[in-house]
C-alpha positions in Angstrom: 0.0 0.0 0.0 1.1 3.5 -0.7 1.4 5.9 2.2 -1.0 8.8 1.8 0.4 12.3 1.3 -0.4 14.9 3.9 -3.0 17.4 2.8 -1.8 20.5 1.0 -2.8 23.4 3.3 -1.3 26.1 1.0 1.0 27.3 3.8 4.7 27.9 2.9 7.2 25.8 4.9 9.3 27.8 7.3 12.7 28.9 5.9 15.6 26.6 6.3 13.6 23.4 6.7 14.5 22.0 3.2 17.9 23.5 2.0 19.9 21.8 -0.7 23.0 20.3 0.9 25.0 21.0 -2.3 24.2 24.7 -2.0 25.2 24.6 1.6 28.6 23.1 0.7 29.3 25.6 -2.1 28.5 28.6 0.2 30.7 27.2 2.9 33.6 26.7 0.4 33.2 30.2 -0.9 33.3 31.6 2.6 36.4 29.5 3.4 38.2 30.6 0.2 37.4 34.3 1.0 38.7 33.8 4.5 42.0 32.4 3.1 42.8 34.4 -0.1 41.7 38.0 0.9 44.0 38.0 4.0 46.7 36.3 2.0 46.5 38.9 -0.7 46.6 41.7 1.8 49.6 40.3 3.7 51.4 39.6 0.4 50.8 43.2 -0.7 52.3 44.5 2.5 55.3 42.2 2.2 55.7 43.1 -1.5 55.8 46.9 -0.6 58.3 46.3 2.2 60.5 44.1 -0.1 60.5 46.9 -2.7 61.6 49.4 0.0 64.4 47.0 1.2 65.6 46.5 -2.4 65.7 50.2 -3.1 67.8 50.9 0.0 70.1 47.9 -0.7 70.5 49.0 -4.4 71.4 52.6 -3.2 73.9 51.3 -0.7 75.5 48.8 -3.1 75.2 50.9 -6.3 78.9 51.2 -7.0 79.4 47.4 -6.5 76.5 46.6 -8.8 77.5 49.2 -11.4 81.3 49.8 -11.1 81.2 51.5 -14.5 79.7 54.6 -12.8 82.7 54.9 -10.4 84.5 57.7 -12.4 81.2 59.6 -12.7 80.6 59.7 -8.9 83.8 61.2 -7.7 84.6 64.9 -7.3 82.2 67.8 -7.0 78.8 67.4 -8.7 78.4 69.4 -11.9 75.4 71.5 -12.7 73.0 70.3 -15.4 73.3 72.1 -18.7 70.5 72.6 -21.2 71.4 73.6 -24.8 68.7 74.8 -27.2 68.4 72.9 -30.6 69.2 76.1 -32.5 72.8 75.8 -31.4 73.2 72.7 -33.5 75.0 73.1 -36.9 73.7 71.1 -39.9 76.7 69.1 -41.1 75.0 66.7 -43.5 71.3 67.2 -44.2 69.1 67.4 -47.2 67.1 70.3 -45.7 66.9 72.0 -42.3 65.7 75.3 -40.8 65.4 77.0 -37.4 62.0 77.3 -35.8 62.1 79.4 -32.6 64.7 77.8 -30.4 64.5 74.5 -32.3 66.3 73.0 -35.3 64.0 71.2 -37.8 65.5 68.5 -40.0 63.3 68.3 -43.1 65.2 65.9 -45.3 68.1 63.4 -45.1 71.2 63.8 -47.2 70.9 60.5 -49.0 70.1 58.1 -46.2 71.4 60.1 -43.2 71.3 63.4 -41.4 74.1 64.7 -39.1 73.9 67.8 -36.9 76.8 68.8 -34.7 77.1 70.8 -31.4 80.5 72.4 -30.9 80.3 72.3 -27.1 83.2 71.0 -24.9 82.7 69.5 -21.5 84.2 67.0 -19.1 82.8 63.5 -19.7 82.9 62.4 -16.1 80.5 65.3 -15.1 77.7 64.0 -17.3 76.9 60.2 -17.3 73.5 60.9 -18.8 72.3 62.9 -21.9 68.7 63.6 -22.8 67.9 64.8 -26.3 64.4 66.4 -26.4 63.0 65.9 -29.9 59.9 64.9 -31.7 59.0 63.4 -35.1 61.4 60.4 -34.8 59.7 57.5 -36.5 60.2 53.7 -36.1 61.8 53.5 -39.5 64.9 55.5 -38.6 67.8 54.9 -36.2 69.5 57.7 -34.1 72.9 57.7 -32.5 74.9 60.1 -30.3 78.4 60.8 -31.8 81.3 62.4 -29.9 85.0 63.1 -30.2 87.5 63.6 -27.4 90.1 66.3 -27.2 92.9 63.8 -26.9 92.0 62.2 -30.3 89.6 64.3 -32.3 90.3 62.1 -35.4 88.2 59.3 -34.0 84.4 59.4 -33.7 82.6 57.3 -31.1 78.9 56.4 -31.0 76.1 55.1 -28.9 72.6 54.3 -30.2 69.5 55.9 -28.7 66.4 54.0 -27.7 63.1 55.1 -29.3 60.1 56.0 -27.2 57.1 57.0 -29.3 58.3 59.7 -31.6 61.1 60.7 -29.1 64.3 59.1 -27.7 65.0 58.1 -24.1 67.6 59.4 -21.9 71.0 57.9 -22.8 73.5 56.5 -20.3 76.8 57.8 -21.8 78.6 55.8 -19.2 78.2 52.8 -21.5 80.5 54.4 -23.9 83.2 52.9 -21.7 86.7 54.2 -21.9 85.8 56.1 -25.1 83.6 58.5 -23.0 86.3 59.8 -20.7 88.2 63.0 -20.3 87.4 66.2 -22.2 84.7 65.8 -24.9 85.5 68.1 -27.9 82.0 68.1 -29.4 79.0 65.9 -29.9 76.7 65.3 -32.8 73.4 63.6 -33.6 73.2 61.1 -36.4 69.9 60.0 -37.9 69.8 57.4 -40.7 67.4 55.0 -42.4 66.7 51.7 -40.8 67.4 48.4 -42.6 63.9 48.1 -44.1 64.1 49.2 -47.8 60.4 50.2 -47.9 61.0 53.4 -45.9 63.4 56.3 -46.2 64.0 59.9 -45.1 62.3 59.2 -41.7 59.1 58.3 -43.6 59.0 62.0 -44.7 58.4 63.2 -41.2 60.3 66.3 -39.9 62.5 65.7 -36.9 62.3 68.7 -34.5 65.3 69.0 -32.1 64.2 71.2 -29.1 67.1 70.9 -26.8 69.9 68.7 -25.3 70.3 68.2 -21.6 73.7 67.2 -20.1 72.7 65.5 -16.8 75.1 64.8 -13.9 74.9 61.7 -11.7 72.0 61.7 -9.3 69.6 59.2 -7.8 66.7 60.8 -9.8 68.5 60.4 -13.1 69.4 56.8 -12.3 65.7 56.2 -11.6 64.7 57.9 -14.9 67.2 55.7 -16.8 65.9 52.5 -15.3 62.3 53.4 -15.9 62.9 54.3 -19.5 64.9 51.1 -20.0 62.1 49.0 -18.7 59.3 50.7 -20.6 61.1 50.8 -23.9 62.6 47.3 -24.5 63.9 46.1 -27.9 60.9 45.8 -30.2 62.0 42.8 -32.4 64.9 40.5 -31.9 64.5 37.8 -34.6 63.7 34.9 -32.3 61.4 32.1 -33.4 59.5 32.6 -30.2 58.3 36.2 -29.6 60.3 37.0 -26.4 61.6 40.3 -25.1 65.1 40.7 -23.7 63.8 43.1 -21.1 66.2 46.0 -21.8 68.4 47.3 -24.5 72.1 46.4 -24.6 72.9 49.7 -22.9 70.3 49.2 -20.1 71.2 49.2 -16.4 69.0 46.7 -14.7 67.0 43.7 -15.9 63.3 43.8 -14.7 63.2 40.0 -14.6 65.9 39.9 -11.9 64.1 42.6 -9.9 60.8 40.8 -10.1 62.4 37.6 -8.8 64.1 39.4 -6.0 60.9 41.1 -5.0 59.1 37.7 -4.7 62.0 36.1 -2.7 62.5 39.1 -0.4 58.7 39.3 0.1 58.5 35.7 1.2 61.4 36.3 3.6 59.7 39.4 5.0 56.4 37.5 5.5 58.3 34.7 7.3 60.2 37.1 9.6 56.9 38.9 10.5 55.4 35.5 11.4 58.3 34.6 13.6 57.9 38.0 15.4 54.2 37.4 15.9 54.8 33.9 17.3 57.2 35.3 19.9 54.3 37.5 21.0 51.8 34.6 21.1 49.9 35.6 17.9 49.0 33.1 15.3 48.9 33.9 11.6 45.5 34.1 9.8 46.7 32.1 6.8 49.5 29.7 5.9 52.8 31.1 4.5 52.3 29.1 1.3 49.2 31.1 0.5 51.1 34.3 1.0 54.0 33.0 -1.2 51.5 32.2 -4.0 50.1 35.7 -3.9 53.6 37.2 -4.0 54.2 35.2 -7.1 51.0 36.6 -8.5 52.2 40.2 -7.8 55.6 39.4 -9.3 54.0 38.1 -12.4 51.8 41.2 -12.7 54.8 43.5 -12.2 56.6 41.8 -15.1 53.7 41.4 -17.4 52.6 45.0 -17.2 56.0 45.9 -18.8 55.6 43.2 -21.5 52.0 44.2 -22.5 53.2 47.7 -23.1 55.8 46.2 -25.4 53.3 43.9 -27.1 50.9 46.9 -27.9 53.9 48.6 -29.5 54.6 45.5 -31.5 50.9 45.5 -32.7 51.2 49.1 -33.8 54.5 48.4 -35.6 53.1 45.3 -37.4 50.0 47.2 -38.5 52.0 50.1 -39.9 54.5 47.9 -41.8 52.3 45.2 -43.2 48.5 45.9 -43.0 46.8 45.7 -46.4 50.1 45.5 -48.4 51.1 42.9 -51.0 53.7 40.4 -50.0 56.5 42.1 -52.0 56.0 45.3 -50.0 55.8 43.5 -46.7 59.1 41.9 -47.4 60.7 45.3 -48.1 59.2 46.7 -44.9 60.7 43.9 -42.7 63.7 45.2 -40.8 65.0 41.8 -39.6 65.0 40.3 -43.1 66.4 43.3 -44.8 69.1 43.5 -42.2 70.2 40.0 -43.1 69.9 40.6 -46.8 70.6 44.4 -47.2 70.8 44.4 -51.0 67.2 43.5 -51.9 65.8 41.7 -48.8 66.3 38.4 -50.7 63.5 39.3 -53.2 64.6 36.5 -55.6 63.1 34.0 -53.2 59.5 35.4 -53.5 56.9 34.1 -53.1 58.4 31.0 -51.4 60.3 32.7 -48.7 
């Protein structure tokens, strides 16, 4: 016999009398996860900030040991910064140039290059950094700083600038090595076409040189150099995998190394803080492993922010060089291929290669 059902009175059952056990379990797990990861993220954030402060202090104290090349630039009395207007440059080899206010405007290259010189003498050890304030510098050209020393003016030395948008970054002249020592007789700026044969004359864009700053050694100028190194890495490097080296050849500090040190130091800070709390009879809210995982997340975010800025720049470069163009033109616009085959970018292998 079947058991009769109780009559339906139309009254709602009191809340909580018939809850789904699966829903109860899910809610409990969510509450437990929140109780673990939110405190872990907060503790990791504090440890990450303390680790950054510790590394900045350690870097400042050990600067000469980490960067012995700066030794000659840190002795003696600090020189005053010098700003020289662009109008003081002399056009040595240009297709066309004119003055515009206090700036020098380069309209055309002479063939595939443009050279403007500044007859200004100074002591190299006074100025380990040089900043050229200009605009209109395209991705299709290359810029270098040239200089001659008073001891041997027959020899010209060079360092390549790093591009940042349509400008160039601050240049650490210290990486000129022994060539950038003693009395500098004069400096010059060299602009020339990149290896891609599809572009010339800075893509017909005027280069406006506003001023040049000779910057002495200071903590601020070191910080500016590191920041601009990190935010303007090499764009393309010809690897089969699209990886970034992190900084140019003349950069000061690899961001990958800093990210790893931040994570390791942050874990050490979190562990020491826990030992201090245990001595006071306080127990941690979450395990050290959870904090370490969150520190790894912060380190990844720190590193990846720099890389995504670089990948956006790659996207822009790819679009400008190749979008909507036939294969023959794309080949001529490829700087890596044209650098390997400068005569004709190996056009005879089209369309197979």
